[in-house]
C-alpha positions, 0 to 999 in steps of 0.5 A: 299229460294232464291239464286240470282247471277248477276244483276237485271236491273229492280229492281225499276219497280219490287218494284213498282209492289210489293208495300209494300210487299218488303218495307224491302227487301235489296237484289235481292234475297229477291225481287224475293222470294216475287215476287215468292210467289205472282206469282209463276214461271210466275214471272220470266218472269218479271225479266230483267238482267244478272242472275242465280236464285236458288229457293227452295219451301218447301211447294211443294217440288220443286226447280227451277233454272233459267237463264236469258232470253238471257243467259248472266249469265252462269249456269250449273248442274250435278248430282250423285246418291244422289244430284244435284249440280249447278254452274256458272263454269263447272270447279267447277262441275267437281271438285265435288266428284261423278261428272265424268270428262269424256269428251263428245266426240260427243259434241267436234266433233260437235262443231269443225264442227260448229254444236250445235244440243243440247243446254244443252250439254257441253264438259263433259258428266256429265255437262249439261247447263241450256239454255237461257230463261229456267228453270230447275225444280227439283222435287221428281220425277225427273228433267224437263227443261222448256222454260219460256221465248220465243220471238217467241213461236213455233206453235203460230202466231208471235206478230208483232209490231202494227202501234200504238206501233211503236210510243213507240219504241224510249222510249223503246229503251231509257229505255233499254239503260238507264237500262244498264248504271246503273250497273257501267262502260260500253262499247259498241261494235261498228260495225258502223251500225245503231243499235250500233250507235243509242245505242251509241248516247243514252248512250252518251246523258244519261251520259251527262244528269246524269253526269256519 
């Protein structure tokens, strides 16, 4: 079973990769379910967008709760003696029976000092955050927080762009900008620098070309 919240921006590419297996899939949740059945947890690396995914696999007595790579969709969790509860809202979690509302004083002090030493911490002791690019794996023996996506894995050499790959940059940037225009009305944060102006120029050209 899969619950999908948010927006999947590479739906068309995933459909093409999965082929006839998802011909009847009407929702992003069905698409993710089929991808997981074929590729397991590694399939999550292929998802692009703003999302939180909850997946339960009865065959292996496992539940997987994943957050998008850049952490644009919130995902929090808490537990009491009998259950684990998840939500995009901290307020919703501390309103649940059995979930403590005690304030995490140490985290509040750290943040007032502009320190964030523990990514999972929130302002409440019982509520934890699933960090960007991570998944929370729940099994009969406990919980495990795993990073499923990392652009620069620690302890490994950085996979810098090669000269022949640099020629693809324009196409890749255009794909990323176009993908971001498909979800409805959009806005651009303009700093006046090269990055945001380049994105704005591509977005403007794309909207004229497709009459958006």
